[in-house]
PyMOL commands that place a pseudoatom at each C-alpha (Angstrom):
pseudoatom trace, name=CA, resn=UNK, resi=1, chain=A, elem=C, hetatm=0, pos=[0.430, 36.147, 0.275]
pseudoatom trace, name=CA, resn=UNK, resi=2, chain=A, elem=C, hetatm=0, pos=[1.132, 32.559, 1.201]
pseudoatom trace, name=CA, resn=UNK, resi=3, chain=A, elem=C, hetatm=0, pos=[-1.093, 29.754, -0.445]
pseudoatom trace, name=CA, resn=UNK, resi=4, chain=A, elem=C, hetatm=0, pos=[-3.138, 28.251, 1.687]
pseudoatom trace, name=CA, resn=UNK, resi=5, chain=A, elem=C, hetatm=0, pos=[-4.900, 25.179, 0.291]
pseudoatom trace, name=CA, resn=UNK, resi=6, chain=A, elem=C, hetatm=0, pos=[-8.765, 23.699, 1.489]
pseudoatom trace, name=CA, resn=UNK, resi=7, chain=A, elem=C, hetatm=0, pos=[-8.730, 21.316, 3.812]
pseudoatom trace, name=CA, resn=UNK, resi=8, chain=A, elem=C, hetatm=0, pos=[-9.177, 17.663, 2.087]
pseudoatom trace, name=CA, resn=UNK, resi=9, chain=A, elem=C, hetatm=0, pos=[-11.733, 15.550, 4.373]
pseudoatom trace, name=CA, resn=UNK, resi=10, chain=A, elem=C, hetatm=0, pos=[-12.205, 11.768, 4.142]
pseudoatom trace, name=CA, resn=UNK, resi=11, chain=A, elem=C, hetatm=0, pos=[-13.643, 10.570, 0.831]
pseudoatom trace, name=CA, resn=UNK, resi=12, chain=A, elem=C, hetatm=0, pos=[-17.021, 8.956, 1.394]
pseudoatom trace, name=CA, resn=UNK, resi=13, chain=A, elem=C, hetatm=0, pos=[-16.893, 5.414, -0.413]
pseudoatom trace, name=CA, resn=UNK, resi=14, chain=A, elem=C, hetatm=0, pos=[-18.079, 6.102, -4.401]
pseudoatom trace, name=CA, resn=UNK, resi=15, chain=A, elem=C, hetatm=0, pos=[-18.558, 2.316, -5.203]
pseudoatom trace, name=CA, resn=UNK, resi=16, chain=A, elem=C, hetatm=0, pos=[-18.267, 1.569, -9.122]
pseudoatom trace, name=CA, resn=UNK, resi=17, chain=A, elem=C, hetatm=0, pos=[-17.127, 5.155, -9.974]
pseudoatom trace, name=CA, resn=UNK, resi=18, chain=A, elem=C, hetatm=0, pos=[-14.359, 4.818, -12.874]
pseudoatom trace, name=CA, resn=UNK, resi=19, chain=A, elem=C, hetatm=0, pos=[-12.361, 8.226, -13.173]
pseudoatom trace, name=CA, resn=UNK, resi=20, chain=A, elem=C, hetatm=0, pos=[-9.433, 8.812, -15.876]
pseudoatom trace, name=CA, resn=UNK, resi=21, chain=A, elem=C, hetatm=0, pos=[-6.482, 10.385, -14.691]
pseudoatom trace, name=CA, resn=UNK, resi=22, chain=A, elem=C, hetatm=0, pos=[-4.961, 12.688, -17.869]
pseudoatom trace, name=CA, resn=UNK, resi=23, chain=A, elem=C, hetatm=0, pos=[-1.641, 14.222, -16.864]
pseudoatom trace, name=CA, resn=UNK, resi=24, chain=A, elem=C, hetatm=0, pos=[1.193, 16.438, -18.905]
pseudoatom trace, name=CA, resn=UNK, resi=25, chain=A, elem=C, hetatm=0, pos=[4.327, 15.043, -19.188]
pseudoatom trace, name=CA, resn=UNK, resi=26, chain=A, elem=C, hetatm=0, pos=[5.701, 18.957, -19.780]
pseudoatom trace, name=CA, resn=UNK, resi=27, chain=A, elem=C, hetatm=0, pos=[7.152, 18.736, -15.827]
pseudoatom trace, name=CA, resn=UNK, resi=28, chain=A, elem=C, hetatm=0, pos=[7.409, 15.456, -15.003]
pseudoatom trace, name=CA, resn=UNK, resi=29, chain=A, elem=C, hetatm=0, pos=[8.879, 15.107, -11.519]
pseudoatom trace, name=CA, resn=UNK, resi=30, chain=A, elem=C, hetatm=0, pos=[5.471, 17.914, -10.431]
pseudoatom trace, name=CA, resn=UNK, resi=31, chain=A, elem=C, hetatm=0, pos=[2.679, 15.873, -12.648]
pseudoatom trace, name=CA, resn=UNK, resi=32, chain=A, elem=C, hetatm=0, pos=[4.225, 12.443, -11.114]
pseudoatom trace, name=CA, resn=UNK, resi=33, chain=A, elem=C, hetatm=0, pos=[3.489, 14.306, -7.451]
pseudoatom trace, name=CA, resn=UNK, resi=34, chain=A, elem=C, hetatm=0, pos=[-0.160, 15.724, -8.804]
pseudoatom trace, name=CA, resn=UNK, resi=35, chain=A, elem=C, hetatm=0, pos=[-0.932, 12.368, -9.986]
pseudoatom trace, name=CA, resn=UNK, resi=36, chain=A, elem=C, hetatm=0, pos=[0.223, 10.451, -6.789]
pseudoatom trace, name=CA, resn=UNK, resi=37, chain=A, elem=C, hetatm=0, pos=[-2.142, 12.800, -4.838]
pseudoatom trace, name=CA, resn=UNK, resi=38, chain=A, elem=C, hetatm=0, pos=[-5.309, 12.078, -7.228]
pseudoatom trace, name=CA, resn=UNK, resi=39, chain=A, elem=C, hetatm=0, pos=[-4.371, 8.493, -7.130]
pseudoatom trace, name=CA, resn=UNK, resi=40, chain=A, elem=C, hetatm=0, pos=[-4.697, 8.165, -3.206]
pseudoatom trace, name=CA, resn=UNK, resi=41, chain=A, elem=C, hetatm=0, pos=[-7.771, 10.043, -3.194]
pseudoatom trace, name=CA, resn=UNK, resi=42, chain=A, elem=C, hetatm=0, pos=[-9.095, 7.801, -5.772]
pseudoatom trace, name=CA, resn=UNK, resi=43, chain=A, elem=C, hetatm=0, pos=[-8.297, 4.830, -3.958]
pseudoatom trace, name=CA, resn=UNK, resi=44, chain=A, elem=C, hetatm=0, pos=[-9.334, 6.321, -0.453]
pseudoatom trace, name=CA, resn=UNK, resi=45, chain=A, elem=C, hetatm=0, pos=[-13.025, 6.783, -2.227]
pseudoatom trace, name=CA, resn=UNK, resi=46, chain=A, elem=C, hetatm=0, pos=[-12.615, 2.870, -3.145]
pseudoatom trace, name=CA, resn=UNK, resi=47, chain=A, elem=C, hetatm=0, pos=[-13.267, 3.978, -6.990]
pseudoatom trace, name=CA, resn=UNK, resi=48, chain=A, elem=C, hetatm=0, pos=[-11.131, 2.803, -9.575]
pseudoatom trace, name=CA, resn=UNK, resi=49, chain=A, elem=C, hetatm=0, pos=[-9.245, 4.978, -11.874]
pseudoatom trace, name=CA, resn=UNK, resi=50, chain=A, elem=C, hetatm=0, pos=[-6.882, 4.509, -15.565]
pseudoatom trace, name=CA, resn=UNK, resi=51, chain=A, elem=C, hetatm=0, pos=[-3.983, 6.640, -16.163]
pseudoatom trace, name=CA, resn=UNK, resi=52, chain=A, elem=C, hetatm=0, pos=[-2.709, 8.344, -19.455]
pseudoatom trace, name=CA, resn=UNK, resi=53, chain=A, elem=C, hetatm=0, pos=[0.251, 11.002, -20.450]
pseudoatom trace, name=CA, resn=UNK, resi=54, chain=A, elem=C, hetatm=0, pos=[-0.134, 13.567, -22.876]
pseudoatom trace, name=CA, resn=UNK, resi=55, chain=A, elem=C, hetatm=0, pos=[3.086, 15.710, -23.638]
pseudoatom trace, name=CA, resn=UNK, resi=56, chain=A, elem=C, hetatm=0, pos=[1.456, 18.931, -22.336]
pseudoatom trace, name=CA, resn=UNK, resi=57, chain=A, elem=C, hetatm=0, pos=[-1.243, 20.910, -21.424]
pseudoatom trace, name=CA, resn=UNK, resi=58, chain=A, elem=C, hetatm=0, pos=[-3.313, 21.863, -24.210]
pseudoatom trace, name=CA, resn=UNK, resi=59, chain=A, elem=C, hetatm=0, pos=[-3.212, 18.163, -25.338]
pseudoatom trace, name=CA, resn=UNK, resi=60, chain=A, elem=C, hetatm=0, pos=[-5.089, 17.371, -22.061]
pseudoatom trace, name=CA, resn=UNK, resi=61, chain=A, elem=C, hetatm=0, pos=[-8.919, 18.728, -23.418]
pseudoatom trace, name=CA, resn=UNK, resi=62, chain=A, elem=C, hetatm=0, pos=[-8.439, 16.543, -26.493]
pseudoatom trace, name=CA, resn=UNK, resi=63, chain=A, elem=C, hetatm=0, pos=[-7.294, 13.190, -24.687]
pseudoatom trace, name=CA, resn=UNK, resi=64, chain=A, elem=C, hetatm=0, pos=[-10.419, 14.077, -22.381]
pseudoatom trace, name=CA, resn=UNK, resi=65, chain=A, elem=C, hetatm=0, pos=[-13.247, 14.471, -25.255]
pseudoatom trace, name=CA, resn=UNK, resi=66, chain=A, elem=C, hetatm=0, pos=[-11.845, 10.793, -26.757]
pseudoatom trace, name=CA, resn=UNK, resi=67, chain=A, elem=C, hetatm=0, pos=[-12.041, 9.354, -23.263]
pseudoatom trace, name=CA, resn=UNK, resi=68, chain=A, elem=C, hetatm=0, pos=[-15.520, 11.178, -22.764]
pseudoatom trace, name=CA, resn=UNK, resi=69, chain=A, elem=C, hetatm=0, pos=[-16.640, 9.625, -26.131]
pseudoatom trace, name=CA, resn=UNK, resi=70, chain=A, elem=C, hetatm=0, pos=[-15.835, 6.302, -24.942]
pseudoatom trace, name=CA, resn=UNK, resi=71, chain=A, elem=C, hetatm=0, pos=[-19.012, 6.542, -22.326]
pseudoatom trace, name=CA, resn=UNK, resi=72, chain=A, elem=C, hetatm=0, pos=[-16.164, 4.575, -19.860]
pseudoatom trace, name=CA, resn=UNK, resi=73, chain=A, elem=C, hetatm=0, pos=[-15.244, 7.004, -17.082]
pseudoatom trace, name=CA, resn=UNK, resi=74, chain=A, elem=C, hetatm=0, pos=[-17.668, 8.691, -14.863]
pseudoatom trace, name=CA, resn=UNK, resi=75, chain=A, elem=C, hetatm=0, pos=[-15.193, 11.714, -14.623]
pseudoatom trace, name=CA, resn=UNK, resi=76, chain=A, elem=C, hetatm=0, pos=[-11.710, 13.151, -15.846]
pseudoatom trace, name=CA, resn=UNK, resi=77, chain=A, elem=C, hetatm=0, pos=[-9.047, 14.707, -13.305]
pseudoatom trace, name=CA, resn=UNK, resi=78, chain=A, elem=C, hetatm=0, pos=[-6.992, 16.449, -15.592]
pseudoatom trace, name=CA, resn=UNK, resi=79, chain=A, elem=C, hetatm=0, pos=[-2.937, 17.311, -14.518]
pseudoatom trace, name=CA, resn=UNK, resi=80, chain=A, elem=C, hetatm=0, pos=[0.031, 19.535, -15.155]
pseudoatom trace, name=CA, resn=UNK, resi=81, chain=A, elem=C, hetatm=0, pos=[1.998, 22.366, -14.684]
pseudoatom trace, name=CA, resn=UNK, resi=82, chain=A, elem=C, hetatm=0, pos=[2.250, 25.549, -16.973]
pseudoatom trace, name=CA, resn=UNK, resi=83, chain=A, elem=C, hetatm=0, pos=[4.962, 27.486, -15.333]
pseudoatom trace, name=CA, resn=UNK, resi=84, chain=A, elem=C, hetatm=0, pos=[5.197, 31.474, -16.473]
pseudoatom trace, name=CA, resn=UNK, resi=85, chain=A, elem=C, hetatm=0, pos=[8.067, 31.879, -19.470]
pseudoatom trace, name=CA, resn=UNK, resi=86, chain=A, elem=C, hetatm=0, pos=[9.099, 35.467, -21.190]
pseudoatom trace, name=CA, resn=UNK, resi=87, chain=A, elem=C, hetatm=0, pos=[6.317, 35.043, -23.792]
pseudoatom trace, name=CA, resn=UNK, resi=88, chain=A, elem=C, hetatm=0, pos=[2.806, 35.139, -23.819]
pseudoatom trace, name=CA, resn=UNK, resi=89, chain=A, elem=C, hetatm=0, pos=[2.742, 31.316, -24.339]
pseudoatom trace, name=CA, resn=UNK, resi=90, chain=A, elem=C, hetatm=0, pos=[1.799, 31.069, -20.733]
pseudoatom trace, name=CA, resn=UNK, resi=91, chain=A, elem=C, hetatm=0, pos=[-1.353, 33.060, -21.365]
pseudoatom trace, name=CA, resn=UNK, resi=92, chain=A, elem=C, hetatm=0, pos=[-2.094, 31.049, -24.570]
pseudoatom trace, name=CA, resn=UNK, resi=93, chain=A, elem=C, hetatm=0, pos=[-2.231, 27.618, -22.404]
pseudoatom trace, name=CA, resn=UNK, resi=94, chain=A, elem=C, hetatm=0, pos=[-3.343, 28.719, -19.032]
pseudoatom trace, name=CA, resn=UNK, resi=95, chain=A, elem=C, hetatm=0, pos=[-6.601, 29.999, -20.360]
pseudoatom trace, name=CA, resn=UNK, resi=96, chain=A, elem=C, hetatm=0, pos=[-7.216, 27.821, -23.573]
pseudoatom trace, name=CA, resn=UNK, resi=97, chain=A, elem=C, hetatm=0, pos=[-6.796, 24.490, -21.458]
pseudoatom trace, name=CA, resn=UNK, resi=98, chain=A, elem=C, hetatm=0, pos=[-8.864, 26.000, -18.370]
pseudoatom trace, name=CA, resn=UNK, resi=99, chain=A, elem=C, hetatm=0, pos=[-11.475, 27.022, -20.811]
pseudoatom trace, name=CA, resn=UNK, resi=100, chain=A, elem=C, hetatm=0, pos=[-11.596, 23.547, -22.773]
pseudoatom trace, name=CA, resn=UNK, resi=101, chain=A, elem=C, hetatm=0, pos=[-11.898, 21.681, -19.587]
pseudoatom trace, name=CA, resn=UNK, resi=102, chain=A, elem=C, hetatm=0, pos=[-14.585, 23.522, -18.456]
pseudoatom trace, name=CA, resn=UNK, resi=103, chain=A, elem=C, hetatm=0, pos=[-16.228, 23.498, -21.822]
pseudoatom trace, name=CA, resn=UNK, resi=104, chain=A, elem=C, hetatm=0, pos=[-16.129, 19.569, -21.558]
pseudoatom trace, name=CA, resn=UNK, resi=105, chain=A, elem=C, hetatm=0, pos=[-17.466, 19.112, -18.381]
pseudoatom trace, name=CA, resn=UNK, resi=106, chain=A, elem=C, hetatm=0, pos=[-20.390, 21.946, -18.849]
pseudoatom trace, name=CA, resn=UNK, resi=107, chain=A, elem=C, hetatm=0, pos=[-21.526, 20.275, -22.325]
pseudoatom trace, name=CA, resn=UNK, resi=108, chain=A, elem=C, hetatm=0, pos=[-21.031, 16.446, -21.671]
pseudoatom trace, name=CA, resn=UNK, resi=109, chain=A, elem=C, hetatm=0, pos=[-22.343, 16.835, -18.421]
pseudoatom trace, name=CA, resn=UNK, resi=110, chain=A, elem=C, hetatm=0, pos=[-19.488, 15.055, -16.698]
pseudoatom trace, name=CA, resn=UNK, resi=111, chain=A, elem=C, hetatm=0, pos=[-17.076, 15.388, -13.805]
pseudoatom trace, name=CA, resn=UNK, resi=112, chain=A, elem=C, hetatm=0, pos=[-14.192, 17.427, -14.897]
pseudoatom trace, name=CA, resn=UNK, resi=113, chain=A, elem=C, hetatm=0, pos=[-11.685, 18.437, -12.403]
pseudoatom trace, name=CA, resn=UNK, resi=114, chain=A, elem=C, hetatm=0, pos=[-8.972, 21.032, -13.527]
pseudoatom trace, name=CA, resn=UNK, resi=115, chain=A, elem=C, hetatm=0, pos=[-5.887, 20.271, -11.531]
pseudoatom trace, name=CA, resn=UNK, resi=116, chain=A, elem=C, hetatm=0, pos=[-3.702, 22.427, -13.586]
pseudoatom trace, name=CA, resn=UNK, resi=117, chain=A, elem=C, hetatm=0, pos=[-0.961, 24.032, -11.969]
pseudoatom trace, name=CA, resn=UNK, resi=118, chain=A, elem=C, hetatm=0, pos=[-0.273, 28.013, -13.872]
pseudoatom trace, name=CA, resn=UNK, resi=119, chain=A, elem=C, hetatm=0, pos=[2.036, 29.488, -11.687]
pseudoatom trace, name=CA, resn=UNK, resi=120, chain=A, elem=C, hetatm=0, pos=[5.129, 31.681, -11.974]
pseudoatom trace, name=CA, resn=UNK, resi=121, chain=A, elem=C, hetatm=0, pos=[8.009, 29.433, -10.974]
pseudoatom trace, name=CA, resn=UNK, resi=122, chain=A, elem=C, hetatm=0, pos=[9.074, 26.183, -9.922]
pseudoatom trace, name=CA, resn=UNK, resi=123, chain=A, elem=C, hetatm=0, pos=[9.061, 26.828, -6.538]
pseudoatom trace, name=CA, resn=UNK, resi=124, chain=A, elem=C, hetatm=0, pos=[5.148, 27.927, -6.167]
pseudoatom trace, name=CA, resn=UNK, resi=125, chain=A, elem=C, hetatm=0, pos=[4.337, 24.604, -8.191]
pseudoatom trace, name=CA, resn=UNK, resi=126, chain=A, elem=C, hetatm=0, pos=[6.084, 22.199, -5.619]
pseudoatom trace, name=CA, resn=UNK, resi=127, chain=A, elem=C, hetatm=0, pos=[4.131, 24.052, -2.969]
pseudoatom trace, name=CA, resn=UNK, resi=128, chain=A, elem=C, hetatm=0, pos=[1.152, 23.426, -4.876]
pseudoatom trace, name=CA, resn=UNK, resi=129, chain=A, elem=C, hetatm=0, pos=[2.013, 19.920, -6.104]
pseudoatom trace, name=CA, resn=UNK, resi=130, chain=A, elem=C, hetatm=0, pos=[2.931, 18.107, -2.359]
pseudoatom trace, name=CA, resn=UNK, resi=131, chain=A, elem=C, hetatm=0, pos=[1.005, 15.845, -0.635]
pseudoatom trace, name=CA, resn=UNK, resi=132, chain=A, elem=C, hetatm=0, pos=[2.367, 17.111, 2.240]
pseudoatom trace, name=CA, resn=UNK, resi=133, chain=A, elem=C, hetatm=0, pos=[1.674, 20.822, 0.944]
pseudoatom trace, name=CA, resn=UNK, resi=134, chain=A, elem=C, hetatm=0, pos=[-1.266, 21.812, -1.484]
pseudoatom trace, name=CA, resn=UNK, resi=135, chain=A, elem=C, hetatm=0, pos=[-1.892, 18.442, -2.988]
pseudoatom trace, name=CA, resn=UNK, resi=136, chain=A, elem=C, hetatm=0, pos=[-3.646, 19.791, -5.966]
pseudoatom trace, name=CA, resn=UNK, resi=137, chain=A, elem=C, hetatm=0, pos=[-3.903, 16.269, -7.190]
pseudoatom trace, name=CA, resn=UNK, resi=138, chain=A, elem=C, hetatm=0, pos=[-5.608, 15.237, -4.351]
pseudoatom trace, name=CA, resn=UNK, resi=139, chain=A, elem=C, hetatm=0, pos=[-7.897, 18.356, -4.327]
pseudoatom trace, name=CA, resn=UNK, resi=140, chain=A, elem=C, hetatm=0, pos=[-8.591, 18.053, -7.982]
pseudoatom trace, name=CA, resn=UNK, resi=141, chain=A, elem=C, hetatm=0, pos=[-9.518, 14.219, -7.512]
pseudoatom trace, name=CA, resn=UNK, resi=142, chain=A, elem=C, hetatm=0, pos=[-11.681, 15.395, -4.729]
pseudoatom trace, name=CA, resn=UNK, resi=143, chain=A, elem=C, hetatm=0, pos=[-13.797, 17.850, -6.965]
pseudoatom trace, name=CA, resn=UNK, resi=144, chain=A, elem=C, hetatm=0, pos=[-14.269, 15.291, -9.583]
pseudoatom trace, name=CA, resn=UNK, resi=145, chain=A, elem=C, hetatm=0, pos=[-15.618, 12.880, -6.991]
pseudoatom trace, name=CA, resn=UNK, resi=146, chain=A, elem=C, hetatm=0, pos=[-17.727, 15.574, -5.892]
pseudoatom trace, name=CA, resn=UNK, resi=147, chain=A, elem=C, hetatm=0, pos=[-19.294, 16.239, -9.093]
pseudoatom trace, name=CA, resn=UNK, resi=148, chain=A, elem=C, hetatm=0, pos=[-19.834, 12.413, -9.629]
pseudoatom trace, name=CA, resn=UNK, resi=149, chain=A, elem=C, hetatm=0, pos=[-21.612, 12.171, -6.534]
pseudoatom trace, name=CA, resn=UNK, resi=150, chain=A, elem=C, hetatm=0, pos=[-23.795, 15.294, -7.363]
pseudoatom trace, name=CA, resn=UNK, resi=151, chain=A, elem=C, hetatm=0, pos=[-24.373, 13.742, -10.918]
pseudoatom trace, name=CA, resn=UNK, resi=152, chain=A, elem=C, hetatm=0, pos=[-25.518, 10.198, -9.259]
pseudoatom trace, name=CA, resn=UNK, resi=153, chain=A, elem=C, hetatm=0, pos=[-27.931, 12.200, -6.720]
pseudoatom trace, name=CA, resn=UNK, resi=154, chain=A, elem=C, hetatm=0, pos=[-29.629, 14.191, -9.398]
pseudoatom trace, name=CA, resn=UNK, resi=155, chain=A, elem=C, hetatm=0, pos=[-29.715, 12.074, -12.686]
pseudoatom trace, name=CA, resn=UNK, resi=156, chain=A, elem=C, hetatm=0, pos=[-28.807, 8.358, -11.197]
pseudoatom trace, name=CA, resn=UNK, resi=157, chain=A, elem=C, hetatm=0, pos=[-25.589, 8.087, -13.261]
for i in range(1, 157): cmd.bond("trace and resi %d" % i, "trace and resi %d" % (i + 1))
show_as sticks, trace
zoom trace
């Protein structure tokens, strides 16, 4: 079955929101494409963004936790790519990074969007990363922006 991304709709401006985009550099070119998609969506929403890079997907939740603790961000966009190899490492990295990011969002009550690709091969990664195809970076940024809107509406953040 072919990958079909959800259509992106125009972002409603969200003045004053500040997001942190964290990208894992393990697959640099894919990460750069994910980041470009995310930053374009954030800019479209008239929000602001900082970017930091970490070596791999397992470092993203730690960096996100540190950033959340600073109180400077309304949301986090986590981006990276984990490609299955010949060992169980893929499963560990995929599960632990996703679980830690979910726990951060729920426990800290802050917008955390997971745009870490978990794929079988590089071709699948590119289909999902390219802004002209899956644009998962843009999708993740849109998810974070939606959660920020919910937080502002519900709790006045």
